[in-house]
Backbone as ProteinMPNN parsed JSONL, in Angstrom:
{"seq_chain_A": "MPASTTPEPVVILDRVSRLYGTFAALREVSLTLPAGSSVVLLGENGAGKSTLLKLVAGLASPTYGTVTVFDDRPLAVRDRLAYMSHATMLYDELTGLENLKYFASLSPDPSALDPAAALREVGLDPTLPRRVADYSQGMRQRASLARVLLTSPDLLLLDEPFSNLDVSSAQAMIARLHTYLATPTTTGQLRTLILTTHQAELAKPLANLTLTLQQGRIVSRS", "coords_chain_A": {"N_chain_A": [[-0.721, 36.521, 11.468], [-2.095, 33.658, 10.902], [-0.415, 30.228, 11.07], [0.273, 27.925, 8.865], [-2.176, 25.108, 7.999], [-1.63, 23.271, 7.114], [-0.725, 19.562, 5.679], [1.306, 18.07, 5.307], [3.824, 17.663, 2.397], [3.768, 13.838, 1.64], [4.804, 12.182, -0.611], [5.907, 12.802, -4.102], [5.528, 13.431, -6.915], [8.293, 14.79, -9.393], [7.045, 15.532, -12.629], [7.807, 12.566, -14.268], [9.416, 10.007, -15.362], [9.369, 6.883, -16.441], [10.887, 3.952, -18.595], [10.621, 1.298, -19.962], [12.175, -0.068, -22.283], [11.355, 0.228, -25.65], [9.049, 1.522, -24.584], [6.668, 3.427, -22.506], [5.87, 3.099, -19.433], [5.092, 4.884, -18.023], [3.967, 8.558, -18.25], [5.604, 11.75, -18.089], [5.001, 12.213, -15.692], [3.596, 14.039, -12.842], [2.606, 14.692, -9.234], [1.57, 15.255, -6.046], [1.008, 14.176, -2.538], [-0.264, 14.805, 0.676], [-0.065, 14.331, 3.497], [-2.366, 11.95, 5.028], [-3.986, 11.434, 3.168], [-5.591, 9.559, 0.946], [-5.544, 7.11, -1.257], [-6.956, 6.639, -4.681], [-6.154, 4.505, -7.309], [-6.847, 4.18, -10.712], [-7.458, 2.428, -13.592], [-7.401, 1.241, -16.706], [-5.777, -2.309, -17.709], [-1.373, -1.854, -18.269], [-1.452, 0.342, -17.856], [-0.192, 1.952, -16.109], [-0.503, 1.574, -13.412], [0.716, -0.458, -11.429], [3.065, -0.028, -11.596], [2.862, 2.979, -10.75], [3.172, 2.927, -8.187], [5.224, 1.349, -7.672], [7.461, 2.359, -7.91], [7.295, 4.759, -6.034], [7.611, 2.813, -3.756], [10.398, 2.12, -4.125], [11.283, 0.493, -5.641], [11.22, 0.43, -7.731], [13.374, 2.794, -10.341], [12.374, 6.253, -11.755], [13.415, 6.64, -14.686], [13.382, 9.496, -16.63], [12.761, 12.101, -14.727], [11.696, 13.164, -10.922], [11.3, 11.203, -7.715], [9.826, 11.931, -4.435], [9.941, 10.121, -1.423], [8.735, 10.952, 2.252], [10.076, 13.639, 2.196], [12.462, 12.528, 0.849], [14.716, 9.918, -0.468], [12.614, 7.035, -1.648], [13.58, 4.542, -0.761], [15.146, 5.335, 0.976], [13.714, 5.652, 3.013], [12.27, 2.977, 3.821], [11.671, 2.467, 6.328], [9.438, 3.255, 6.219], [7.176, 3.347, 5.061], [5.551, 0.298, 3.195], [4.839, -2.202, 0.888], [2.395, -3.628, -0.186], [2.395, -6.546, -2.978], [1.301, -7.717, -5.799], [1.925, -10.693, -5.471], [2.282, -12.382, -2.593], [4.075, -12.592, -0.928], [4.712, -14.611, 1.153], [5.875, -17.107, 3.402], [5.434, -20.08, 1.959], [5.68, -22.348, 3.208], [4.845, -22.199, 5.868], [2.566, -21.346, 8.847], [0.421, -18.336, 9.222], [0.819, -17.328, 11.316], [3.33, -18.111, 11.713], [4.971, -17.297, 9.876], [4.229, -13.895, 10.361], [5.471, -14.322, 12.629], [8.232, -13.974, 11.807], [8.622, -12.317, 10.539], [8.454, -9.696, 12.128], [10.893, -10.317, 13.812], [12.202, -9.144, 11.869], [11.956, -6.676, 11.78], [13.377, -3.27, 13.444], [12.74, -3.298, 16.181], [11.652, -6.288, 17.247], [9.898, -6.591, 19.37], [7.915, -4.487, 20.076], [6.18, -5.296, 18.082], [3.289, -6.531, 17.756], [2.294, -10.204, 16.338], [0.086, -11.901, 16.274], [-2.378, -10.693, 17.331], [-1.934, -8.913, 14.479], [-3.087, -10.599, 12.71], [-5.556, -11.876, 13.679], [-7.329, -9.147, 13.335], [-7.289, -9.167, 10.804], [-9.317, -11.171, 9.956], [-8.321, -13.468, 10.77], [-7.413, -16.551, 12.333], [-5.194, -16.278, 14.618], [-4.314, -19.049, 15.809], [-4.219, -21.109, 13.997], [-3.51, -24.02, 12.588], [-2.818, -24.346, 9.802], [-0.219, -24.514, 6.954], [0.4, -21.871, 4.942], [0.887, -22.874, 2.554], [-1.488, -24.007, 1.997], [-3.508, -22.542, 2.327], [-6.876, -20.496, 1.465], [-7.424, -18.718, -1.415], [-8.422, -15.696, -0.839], [-8.166, -16.345, 2.298], [-5.284, -15.702, 2.147], [-4.662, -13.708, 0.897], [-5.335, -11.671, 2.909], [-4.228, -12.576, 4.836], [-1.253, -11.896, 3.588], [-1.907, -9.117, 3.588], [-2.374, -8.371, 6.135], [0.51, -8.723, 7.116], [1.88, -6.211, 5.743], [0.732, -4.051, 7.448], [1.649, -5.259, 10.215], [3.682, -3.804, 11.053], [3.004, -0.908, 11.822], [3.331, 1.455, 8.82], [3.59, 4.656, 8.135], [3.185, 4.995, 5.708], [0.784, 3.203, 3.327], [1.16, 0.961, 0.605], [-0.917, -0.712, -1.992], [-1.131, -3.223, -3.807], [-3.717, -3.745, -6.358], [-5.371, -4.231, -3.555], [-8.017, -5.722, -3.523], [-8.027, -8.17, -4.874], [-8.972, -11.988, -5.488], [-11.017, -11.714, -3.148], [-13.966, -12.46, -1.261], [-16.893, -10.327, -1.254], [-17.727, -9.194, 1.449], [-15.156, -10.288, 2.212], [-13.418, -8.335, 1.295], [-15.357, -6.069, 1.976], [-14.488, -6.691, 4.538], [-11.659, -5.855, 5.091], [-11.684, -3.221, 4.154], [-13.322, -1.947, 6.22], [-10.808, -2.563, 7.671], [-8.146, -1.101, 6.801], [-10.027, 1.679, 6.539], [-10.08, 1.87, 9.294], [-7.157, 2.171, 9.736], [-6.105, 4.003, 8.295], [-7.301, 5.929, 10.055], [-5.504, 5.813, 12.509], [-3.516, 8.197, 13.949], [-0.398, 8.068, 13.437], [3.124, 8.038, 15.031], [4.421, 9.624, 16.056], [1.627, 11.73, 15.655], [1.088, 12.514, 13.132], [-1.1, 11.931, 10.528], [-2.156, 9.295, 8.723], [-1.588, 7.953, 5.187], [-2.538, 6.848, 2.203], [-2.206, 4.324, -0.995], [-3.658, 3.084, -2.914], [-4.107, 0.823, -5.798], [-6.663, -1.029, -8.217], [-8.879, -2.514, -9.789], [-12.093, -2.505, -8.981], [-13.447, -0.552, -8.51], [-16.083, 0.675, -7.179], [-16.314, -1.058, -4.72], [-13.414, 0.37, -3.46], [-13.71, 3.301, -3.278], [-14.887, 4.316, -0.855], [-12.532, 4.801, 0.837], [-11.392, 5.996, -0.953], [-10.09, 9.663, -0.821], [-9.354, 10.578, -2.474], [-9.564, 9.713, -6.047], [-7.51, 8.804, -8.774], [-7.08, 8.032, -12.465], [-5.346, 6.49, -14.715], [-4.213, 6.927, -18.188], [-2.267, 4.974, -20.572], [-0.223, 5.697, -19.054], [-0.418, 8.189, -18.182], [-2.283, 10.661, -15.985], [-5.118, 11.024, -16.083], [-7.093, 11.834, -15.19], [-8.356, 13.148, -12.702], [-10.593, 13.343, -8.79]], "CA_chain_A": [[-1.393, 35.955, 10.985], [-1.805, 32.148, 11.732], [0.357, 29.089, 10.807], [-0.754, 27.369, 8.36], [-2.456, 23.258, 8.823], [-1.375, 22.15, 5.352], [-0.388, 18.839, 6.185], [3.704, 18.002, 4.722], [4.002, 16.073, 1.863], [4.661, 13.044, 1.912], [5.049, 12.086, -1.585], [5.449, 13.675, -4.668], [6.561, 12.958, -8.34], [8.226, 15.836, -10.682], [7.304, 15.363, -14.021], [8.246, 10.693, -13.849], [9.062, 9.379, -16.841], [9.669, 5.435, -17.255], [10.558, 4.202, -19.828], [11.538, -0.223, -20.413], [13.05, -0.129, -23.708], [10.863, 1.691, -26.4], [7.525, 1.153, -23.801], [6.162, 4.291, -21.854], [4.858, 2.728, -18.97], [4.325, 6.988, -17.201], [4.651, 9.553, -19.194], [5.866, 13.163, -17.329], [3.269, 12.204, -14.354], [2.98, 14.775, -11.356], [2.075, 14.66, -8.185], [1.568, 16.214, -4.301], [-0.206, 14.116, -2.206], [-0.034, 15.371, 1.676], [-0.144, 13.521, 4.792], [-3.755, 11.968, 5.306], [-3.882, 10.722, 1.536], [-6.512, 7.965, 0.582], [-5.826, 8.041, -3.253], [-7.492, 5.479, -5.29], [-6.244, 4.359, -8.856], [-7.896, 3.476, -11.932], [-7.055, 2.28, -14.981], [-6.889, -0.636, -17.575], [-4.224, -3.251, -17.27], [-1.001, -2.059, -18.407], [-1.772, 2.478, -17.481], [0.808, 2.52, -15.163], [-1.081, 1.717, -11.986], [1.524, -0.436, -10.95], [4.512, 1.064, -12.205], [3.856, 4.356, -9.814], [3.613, 2.022, -6.821], [6.434, 1.013, -7.389], [8.594, 3.932, -7.809], [7.258, 4.717, -4.808], [8.109, 1.76, -3.195], [11.224, 2.166, -4.363], [11.697, -1.156, -6.564], [11.866, 0.882, -9.337], [13.917, 4.306, -10.261], [12.186, 6.761, -12.743], [14.208, 7.073, -16.171], [13.725, 10.757, -15.974], [11.756, 13.054, -13.384], [12.259, 12.622, -9.479], [9.733, 10.406, -7.095], [10.731, 11.971, -2.88], [8.64, 10.218, -0.367], [8.382, 12.334, 3.436], [10.995, 14.532, 1.835], [13.887, 11.589, 0.622], [14.598, 9.074, -1.88], [11.998, 5.889, -1.349], [14.886, 3.447, -0.159], [16.158, 5.774, 2.339], [12.979, 5.689, 4.369], [11.336, 2.072, 3.564], [11.164, 1.625, 7.345], [8.414, 3.876, 7.245], [6.394, 2.294, 4.32], [4.847, -1.326, 3.412], [4.154, -2.321, -0.055], [1.652, -5.399, -0.559], [1.928, -6.299, -4.224], [-0.006, -9.244, -6.46], [2.413, -11.399, -4.304], [1.877, -11.871, -1.44], [5.387, -12.443, 0.066], [4.528, -15.148, 2.273], [6.535, -18.698, 3.362], [4.151, -21.359, 2.032], [6.098, -23.612, 4.524], [4.508, -21.824, 7.434], [1.456, -21.018, 8.751], [0.102, -17.673, 9.43], [1.429, -16.911, 12.179], [4.836, -18.078, 11.74], [5.082, -15.839, 9.034], [4.107, -12.656, 10.603], [6.318, -13.66, 13.851], [9.56, -14.179, 11.047], [8.811, -10.311, 9.684], [8.193, -8.736, 12.873], [11.764, -10.023, 13.763], [13.393, -8.202, 11.098], [12.202, -5.732, 12.486], [14.037, -2.325, 14.629], [11.808, -3.397, 17.226], [10.133, -6.4, 16.943], [8.892, -6.276, 21.318], [6.958, -3.301, 19.938], [4.754, -5.942, 18.037], [1.987, -7.999, 18.097], [1.669, -10.623, 14.537], [-1.193, -12.7, 16.451], [-3.181, -9.469, 17.057], [-2.055, -8.561, 13.422], [-3.626, -11.757, 11.82], [-6.833, -11.445, 14.358], [-7.097, -7.776, 12.823], [-7.746, -9.225, 9.491], [-10.107, -12.118, 10.742], [-7.62, -14.395, 10.539], [-6.953, -16.861, 13.84], [-3.132, -16.806, 14.832], [-3.772, -20.535, 16.269], [-4.789, -22.192, 12.975], [-2.052, -24.88, 12.383], [-2.407, -24.845, 8.358], [0.187, -24.05, 6.696], [-0.305, -20.753, 4.24], [0.086, -23.386, 0.954], [-3.255, -24.421, 2.024], [-4.882, -21.143, 2.536], [-7.825, -19.904, 0.138], [-6.76, -16.888, -1.809], [-8.857, -14.455, 0.217], [-7.253, -16.325, 2.993], [-3.62, -15.613, 1.594], [-5.034, -11.818, 0.014], [-5.959, -10.815, 4.232], [-2.072, -12.694, 5.567], [-0.79, -10.614, 3.311], [-2.198, -7.394, 4.067], [-1.889, -8.722, 7.684], [2.708, -8.602, 7.178], [2.341, -5.014, 5.728], [0.092, -4.165, 8.311], [1.931, -5.202, 10.936], [4.797, -2.281, 11.584], [1.957, 0.666, 11.625], [3.402, 2.272, 8.511], [2.932, 5.747, 7.891], [2.307, 4.815, 3.888], [0.459, 2.094, 2.43], [0.979, 1.298, -1.412], [-1.501, -1.725, -1.708], [-1.647, -3.461, -5.188], [-4.872, -4.608, -6.372], [-6.091, -5.28, -2.352], [-9.042, -6.871, -3.225], [-7.794, -9.79, -5.827], [-9.731, -12.933, -5.106], [-11.317, -11.727, -1.759], [-15.666, -12.002, -1.903], [-17.764, -9.259, -1.609], [-18.057, -9.368, 2.759], [-14.232, -10.585, 2.662], [-13.055, -7.161, 0.503], [-15.852, -5.093, 2.751], [-14.146, -6.535, 6.161], [-10.54, -5.155, 4.691], [-12.074, -1.998, 3.835], [-13.259, -1.626, 7.298], [-9.209, -2.341, 8.104], [-7.571, 0.262, 6.216], [-10.629, 2.961, 7.984], [-8.944, 1.614, 10.916], [-5.255, 2.028, 9.535], [-6.34, 5.477, 8.297], [-7.604, 6.948, 11.089], [-5.136, 5.962, 13.795], [-2.416, 8.561, 13.711], [1.484, 7.54, 13.341], [3.616, 7.276, 16.56], [4.339, 11.246, 15.831], [0.514, 11.747, 15.48], [0.419, 12.532, 11.784], [-1.699, 11.355, 9.757], [-1.353, 8.319, 7.597], [-1.434, 7.583, 4.227], [-2.896, 5.141, 1.509], [-2.471, 4.385, -2.263], [-4.203, 1.699, -3.421], [-4.743, 0.592, -6.857], [-8.276, -1.623, -8.347], [-10.043, -2.437, -11.066], [-13.154, -2.724, -8.551], [-13.998, 0.787, -8.077], [-17.236, 0.517, -5.703], [-15.593, -1.191, -3.277], [-12.562, 0.991, -2.939], [-14.516, 4.41, -3.313], [-14.712, 4.502, 0.283], [-11.672, 5.239, 0.994], [-10.915, 7.136, -1.089], [-10.401, 11.22, -0.607], [-8.781, 10.988, -3.819], [-9.275, 9.296, -6.965], [-7.129, 9.33, -10.128], [-7.626, 7.763, -13.728], [-4.034, 6.514, -15.812], [-4.655, 6.222, -18.751], [-1.377, 5.282, -21.664], [0.786, 5.807, -18.563], [-0.852, 8.968, -17.672], [-3.281, 10.618, -15.112], [-6.935, 11.842, -17.501], [-8.777, 12.58, -14.177], [-8.492, 13.787, -10.936], [-12.031, 13.253, -8.271]], "C_chain_A": [[-1.126, 33.885, 10.715], [-1.218, 31.109, 11.236], [-0.67, 28.732, 9.873], [-1.171, 25.234, 8.744], [-2.29, 22.172, 7.643], [-0.528, 20.824, 5.887], [1.327, 18.477, 5.322], [2.969, 17.136, 3.867], [4.568, 15.103, 2.128], [5.021, 12.087, 0.334], [4.416, 12.795, -2.681], [6.935, 13.419, -5.681], [6.163, 14.261, -8.992], [8.702, 14.967, -12.181], [8.16, 13.915, -14.655], [8.229, 10.501, -14.983], [9.582, 7.653, -16.36], [9.748, 4.269, -17.954], [11.207, 2.255, -19.819], [11.538, -0.327, -21.862], [12.152, 1.239, -24.915], [9.138, 2.519, -25.513], [7.333, 2.344, -22.924], [5.835, 3.668, -20.728], [4.197, 3.724, -17.929], [5.178, 7.34, -17.786], [4.785, 11.254, -17.864], [4.524, 13.028, -16.411], [3.87, 13.479, -13.479], [2.363, 14.931, -10.581], [2.538, 14.547, -6.784], [0.623, 15.423, -4.003], [0.832, 14.085, -0.607], [-0.664, 14.261, 2.546], [-2.104, 13.116, 5.345], [-4.235, 11.879, 3.805], [-4.662, 9.556, 1.78], [-6.328, 7.507, -0.547], [-6.293, 6.204, -3.713], [-7.053, 5.171, -6.758], [-6.105, 3.267, -9.65], [-7.377, 3.315, -13.137], [-7.106, 0.64, -15.662], [-5.195, -1.227, -17.128], [-2.954, -2.665, -18.281], [-1.189, -0.163, -18.279], [-1.125, 2.664, -16.649], [0.427, 2.31, -13.748], [0.548, 1.345, -10.781], [2.633, 0.472, -10.536], [4.945, 1.868, -10.876], [4.107, 3.64, -8.735], [5.013, 2.064, -6.548], [8.021, 2.062, -7.3], [8.104, 4.381, -6.52], [7.527, 4.118, -4.158], [9.693, 1.922, -2.897], [11.872, 0.597, -5.169], [11.465, -0.67, -7.608], [12.311, 2.038, -9.34], [13.309, 4.353, -11.969], [13.354, 7.005, -13.861], [14.291, 8.668, -15.82], [12.832, 11.227, -14.689], [12.812, 12.126, -11.865], [11.096, 12.607, -8.809], [11.481, 10.716, -5.308], [9.484, 11.475, -1.896], [9.697, 10.858, 1.022], [10.126, 12.681, 3.075], [13.119, 13.897, 1.582], [13.961, 10.679, -0.241], [13.793, 7.691, -1.206], [12.586, 4.244, -0.16], [15.378, 3.723, 0.974], [15.254, 5.938, 3.746], [12.177, 4.856, 4.012], [10.895, 1.404, 4.754], [9.992, 2.598, 7.789], [7.151, 3.89, 6.093], [5.925, 1.222, 4.149], [4.196, -1.128, 1.461], [3.666, -3.745, -0.17], [2.074, -4.919, -2.724], [0.742, -7.375, -5.128], [0.869, -9.912, -5.551], [2.042, -11.123, -3.106], [2.808, -12.065, -0.525], [5.559, -13.069, 1.07], [5.19, -16.08, 2.333], [5.289, -20.113, 3.314], [4.182, -22.404, 2.874], [5.211, -23.616, 5.498], [3.647, -21.48, 7.788], [1.535, -19.278, 9.197], [1.239, -16.525, 10.836], [2.923, -16.628, 12.704], [5.467, -16.863, 10.967], [4.743, -14.992, 9.068], [4.895, -12.688, 12.579], [7.725, -13.049, 12.996], [9.315, -12.297, 10.459], [8.962, -9.503, 10.943], [10.093, -9.053, 13.365], [12.935, -9.332, 13.279], [13.219, -6.534, 11.156], [13.311, -4.942, 13.717], [13.98, -3.992, 15.909], [10.903, -4.76, 17.558], [9.656, -6.826, 18.851], [7.886, -5.47, 20.772], [5.527, -4.322, 18.607], [4.683, -6.665, 17.76], [1.825, -8.889, 16.804], [0.491, -11.412, 14.763], [-1.994, -11.459, 16.468], [-3.221, -8.264, 15.506], [-3.267, -9.496, 12.206], [-5.021, -11.53, 12.214], [-7.555, -9.581, 13.362], [-7.839, -7.705, 10.962], [-9.021, -10.031, 9.352], [-9.356, -13.464, 10.406], [-7.108, -15.228, 12.446], [-5.85, -17.366, 14.009], [-2.818, -17.557, 15.574], [-3.692, -21.548, 15.102], [-3.404, -22.481, 12.109], [-1.492, -24.952, 11.055], [-1.732, -23.599, 7.871], [-0.012, -22.198, 5.494], [-0.653, -21.744, 2.411], [-1.498, -23.68, 1.032], [-4.089, -23.351, 2.684], [-5.686, -21.13, 0.912], [-7.202, -18.923, -0.781], [-6.739, -16.553, -1.366], [-8.002, -15.123, 1.355], [-5.699, -15.153, 2.878], [-4.262, -14.058, 1.365], [-4.623, -10.705, 1.892], [-4.36, -11.454, 5.283], [-1.659, -11.745, 5.452], [-1.009, -8.916, 4.009], [-1.647, -7.598, 6.202], [-0.319, -8.105, 7.682], [2.231, -7.082, 6.379], [1.884, -3.809, 6.652], [0.954, -3.662, 9.238], [3.339, -3.841, 12.025], [4.472, -0.671, 11.444], [2.058, 1.78, 10.508], [2.865, 3.439, 8.408], [2.643, 5.897, 6.118], [2.24, 3.495, 3.765], [0.634, 2.556, 1.3], [0.324, -0.349, -1.196], [-1.719, -1.778, -3.39], [-2.649, -4.27, -5.775], [-5.361, -5.699, -4.845], [-7.291, -6.888, -2.775], [-9.371, -7.974, -4.038], [-8.81, -11.294, -4.372], [-10.352, -13.245, -3.699], [-13.311, -11.585, -2.804], [-16.367, -10.808, -1.607], [-17.93, -9.133, 0.669], [-16.484, -9.548, 2.859], [-13.449, -8.749, 2.604], [-13.921, -5.71, 1.388], [-15.277, -4.958, 4.156], [-12.642, -5.646, 5.829], [-10.715, -3.947, 4.693], [-12.58, -0.94, 4.778], [-11.736, -1.46, 8.139], [-8.824, -0.816, 7.963], [-8.381, 1.834, 6.99], [-9.779, 3.241, 8.643], [-7.358, 2.174, 10.704], [-5.247, 3.365, 9.279], [-6.097, 6.421, 9.655], [-6.75, 6.981, 12.618], [-3.795, 6.328, 13.295], [-0.875, 8.321, 14.037], [1.988, 8.004, 14.782], [3.766, 8.711, 16.535], [3.0, 12.118, 15.53], [0.695, 12.627, 14.07], [-0.68, 11.665, 11.541], [-0.982, 9.869, 8.703], [-2.089, 8.551, 6.248], [-1.486, 6.434, 3.252], [-2.402, 5.324, -0.471], [-2.751, 3.187, -2.633], [-4.854, 1.683, -5.171], [-5.516, -0.497, -7.295], [-8.742, -1.866, -9.871], [-11.372, -2.621, -10.194], [-12.95, -1.358, -7.822], [-14.921, 1.369, -7.568], [-16.992, 0.169, -4.968], [-14.48, 0.27, -3.091], [-13.288, 2.646, -2.659], [-14.752, 5.37, -1.535], [-14.267, 4.968, 0.926], [-10.805, 6.491, 0.459], [-11.183, 8.859, -0.707], [-9.957, 11.622, -1.897], [-8.775, 9.916, -5.098], [-7.874, 9.416, -8.973], [-6.723, 8.029, -11.262], [-6.022, 8.134, -14.315], [-5.022, 6.014, -17.109], [-2.91, 6.286, -20.158], [-0.227, 5.18, -20.226], [0.941, 7.945, -18.243], [-1.615, 9.395, -17.621], [-4.181, 11.584, -16.536], [-7.668, 12.794, -16.733], [-8.414, 12.142, -12.868], [-10.349, 13.721, -10.069], [-11.956, 13.254, -7.027]], "O_chain_A": [[-0.135, 33.212, 10.43], [-2.054, 30.917, 10.354], [-1.876, 28.979, 9.868], [-0.584, 24.431, 9.47], [-2.591, 21.009, 7.376], [0.437, 21.118, 6.592], [2.199, 19.261, 4.946], [2.071, 16.324, 4.086], [5.651, 15.086, 2.713], [5.703, 11.095, 0.587], [3.278, 13.263, -2.728], [8.158, 13.305, -5.59], [5.078, 14.802, -9.208], [9.653, 14.333, -12.639], [9.08, 14.106, -15.45], [7.262, 10.722, -15.712], [10.607, 7.762, -15.686], [8.767, 3.526, -17.982], [12.417, 2.139, -19.627], [10.556, -0.814, -22.422], [12.249, 2.464, -24.991], [8.474, 3.527, -25.758], [8.337, 2.26, -22.217], [4.689, 3.43, -21.109], [3.195, 3.55, -17.234], [6.352, 7.038, -17.998], [3.967, 11.532, -16.987], [3.425, 13.582, -16.464], [5.03, 13.691, -13.83], [1.263, 15.392, -10.887], [3.543, 13.962, -6.379], [-0.45, 15.454, -4.605], [1.984, 13.669, -0.487], [-1.589, 13.503, 2.252], [-2.858, 13.918, 5.896], [-5.172, 12.643, 3.576], [-4.442, 8.718, 2.655], [-7.437, 7.483, -1.082], [-6.035, 5.098, -3.238], [-7.801, 5.744, -7.551], [-5.632, 2.133, -9.567], [-6.805, 4.264, -13.674], [-6.931, -0.514, -15.272], [-4.149, -0.844, -16.603], [-3.298, -2.915, -19.436], [-0.67, 0.322, -19.284], [-1.326, 3.763, -16.132], [1.082, 2.906, -12.891], [1.163, 2.03, -9.964], [2.934, 1.266, -9.644], [5.974, 1.883, -10.2], [5.245, 3.665, -8.265], [5.71, 2.551, -5.658], [9.11, 2.213, -6.745], [9.044, 4.242, -5.737], [8.019, 4.833, -3.285], [10.192, 1.878, -1.773], [12.909, -0.038, -4.979], [11.495, -1.407, -8.593], [11.862, 2.721, -8.42], [13.413, 3.557, -12.902], [14.243, 7.782, -13.514], [15.05, 9.11, -14.957], [12.356, 10.475, -13.839], [13.717, 11.305, -11.712], [10.143, 13.376, -8.933], [12.637, 10.37, -5.064], [8.448, 12.085, -1.633], [10.894, 11.139, 0.963], [11.111, 12.125, 3.561], [14.231, 14.348, 1.855], [12.968, 10.661, -0.969], [14.343, 7.234, -0.204], [12.146, 3.447, 0.669], [15.879, 2.974, 1.814], [15.595, 6.182, 4.904], [11.092, 5.359, 3.721], [10.192, 0.395, 4.798], [9.585, 2.827, 8.928], [6.147, 4.531, 6.402], [5.691, 0.783, 5.275], [3.447, -0.283, 0.972], [4.353, -4.765, -0.233], [2.067, -3.894, -3.406], [-0.451, -7.576, -4.898], [0.456, -9.637, -4.424], [1.619, -10.08, -2.607], [2.565, -11.789, 0.65], [6.283, -12.644, 1.97], [5.469, -16.394, 1.176], [4.647, -20.759, 4.143], [3.282, -23.157, 3.246], [4.761, -24.639, 6.014], [3.279, -20.796, 6.833], [2.652, -18.865, 9.507], [1.948, -15.528, 10.967], [3.493, -15.807, 13.423], [6.156, -15.899, 11.299], [4.624, -14.525, 7.935], [4.922, -11.794, 13.424], [8.258, -11.986, 13.311], [10.11, -11.431, 10.093], [9.679, -8.512, 10.806], [10.757, -8.018, 13.295], [14.025, -9.028, 13.762], [13.919, -5.588, 10.796], [13.908, -5.557, 14.601], [14.637, -4.983, 16.231], [9.76, -4.657, 18.002], [8.763, -7.665, 18.975], [6.761, -5.865, 21.079], [4.352, -4.006, 18.421], [5.482, -7.551, 17.457], [1.113, -8.307, 15.986], [-0.207, -11.712, 13.794], [-2.34, -11.149, 15.328], [-3.966, -7.302, 15.317], [-3.958, -9.096, 11.269], [-5.783, -11.056, 11.371], [-8.657, -9.684, 12.822], [-8.446, -6.882, 10.277], [-9.858, -9.551, 8.587], [-9.893, -14.392, 9.801], [-6.641, -14.626, 13.413], [-5.453, -18.496, 13.722], [-1.743, -17.516, 16.172], [-3.175, -22.658, 15.233], [-2.645, -21.806, 11.415], [-0.353, -25.341, 10.793], [-2.031, -22.412, 8.006], [-1.025, -21.575, 5.81], [-1.54, -21.622, 1.566], [-2.395, -23.548, 0.199], [-5.096, -23.419, 3.389], [-5.342, -21.511, -0.207], [-6.163, -18.418, -0.355], [-5.68, -16.376, -0.764], [-6.949, -14.507, 1.516], [-5.37, -14.133, 3.483], [-3.914, -13.348, 2.308], [-4.015, -9.649, 2.063], [-3.711, -10.853, 6.14], [-1.496, -10.836, 6.266], [-0.397, -8.049, 4.631], [-0.891, -7.078, 7.022], [-0.073, -7.046, 8.259], [2.637, -6.549, 7.412], [2.503, -2.745, 6.662], [1.229, -2.475, 9.417], [3.563, -3.399, 13.152], [5.151, 0.313, 11.151], [1.401, 2.814, 10.632], [1.644, 3.491, 8.556], [2.011, 6.771, 5.526], [3.154, 2.694, 3.962], [0.497, 3.687, 0.834], [0.875, -1.139, -0.429], [-2.212, -0.905, -4.104], [-2.501, -5.491, -5.731], [-5.585, -6.905, -4.745], [-7.376, -8.096, -2.554], [-10.427, -8.606, -4.076], [-9.062, -11.381, -3.17], [-10.359, -14.334, -3.125], [-13.744, -11.145, -3.869], [-15.771, -10.083, -2.405], [-19.072, -8.674, 0.691], [-16.142, -8.841, 3.807], [-13.067, -8.116, 3.588], [-13.395, -4.601, 1.483], [-15.316, -3.958, 4.873], [-12.585, -4.603, 6.481], [-9.839, -3.329, 5.298], [-12.52, 0.281, 4.632], [-11.484, -0.586, 8.968], [-9.048, 0.194, 8.63], [-7.83, 2.719, 7.644], [-8.997, 4.182, 8.774], [-6.606, 2.519, 11.615], [-4.458, 4.049, 9.931], [-5.231, 7.189, 10.075], [-7.015, 7.711, 13.573], [-3.037, 5.623, 12.629], [-0.45, 8.522, 15.175], [1.147, 8.324, 15.621], [2.898, 9.155, 17.287], [3.225, 13.265, 15.144], [0.197, 13.74, 14.238], [-1.082, 10.792, 12.31], [0.122, 9.605, 8.228], [-3.091, 9.264, 6.199], [-0.822, 5.398, 3.303], [-2.329, 6.42, -1.025], [-1.917, 2.282, -2.619], [-5.788, 2.351, -5.613], [-5.068, -1.442, -6.646], [-8.812, -1.105, -10.836], [-12.137, -3.114, -11.023], [-12.38, -1.189, -6.744], [-14.823, 2.584, -7.397], [-17.281, 0.849, -3.983], [-14.975, 1.227, -2.497], [-13.232, 2.99, -1.478], [-14.757, 6.567, -1.246], [-14.856, 5.645, 1.769], [-10.073, 7.369, 0.917], [-12.292, 9.268, -0.364], [-10.112, 12.744, -2.378], [-7.781, 9.19, -5.08], [-7.816, 10.196, -9.924], [-6.059, 7.089, -10.824], [-5.499, 9.243, -14.423], [-5.983, 5.248, -17.18], [-2.501, 7.372, -20.57], [0.734, 4.45, -20.471], [1.925, 8.679, -18.149], [-2.365, 9.248, -18.586], [-3.901, 12.373, -17.438], [-8.356, 13.785, -16.977], [-8.257, 11.082, -12.264], [-11.295, 14.055, -10.783], [-12.979, 13.189, -6.347]]}, "name": "protein", "num_of_chains": 1, "seq": "MPASTTPEPVVILDRVSRLYGTFAALREVSLTLPAGSSVVLLGENGAGKSTLLKLVAGLASPTYGTVTVFDDRPLAVRDRLAYMSHATMLYDELTGLENLKYFASLSPDPSALDPAAALREVGLDPTLPRRVADYSQGMRQRASLARVLLTSPDLLLLDEPFSNLDVSSAQAMIARLHTYLATPTTTGQLRTLILTTHQAELAKPLANLTLTLQQGRIVSRS"}
């Protein structure tokens, strides 16, 4: 009998609930995502999309249930994932290149990273002397994407990445994410992407799974 070729699970949520006081941001969510998943999370504000991403990123803990990433706790594998939130996490007083050089210096192997190339890949000029404080909102968003892609993470988590982007910039970002997904990890495995958006039509070409959340529950999968 031939060996199974099913990719290993990257993310497993087992009956996960997250409470904030009496408010349930997530309710009994169970989900298994194999390597190579490209997941788009849809839903109104307050549906639980951002909470789900934070739990997978290890930035929040479930009130009930368990979250497993790469067969471990999220914080134990944080070097294999990257998370882009609404905040860009960039230093306003630095240029784009200075920001990425700083983030590269925090890596265990800074010499393996190329901050200038990461900026070029999102359509930004690494030689631009302008401080991030003087960037447009769209430029800040692209620089933030360059930051999270800098280390070529095995799992990429993006919260509303198309905010403040015009259509052409959003399409360029989608093309960059296609390249990310098509590039195997250093061990030859498939990469995994989870993103939230209110712009379903923009993200549709990226998705091999679309989940809609409502009041903390997954109400549809397609």
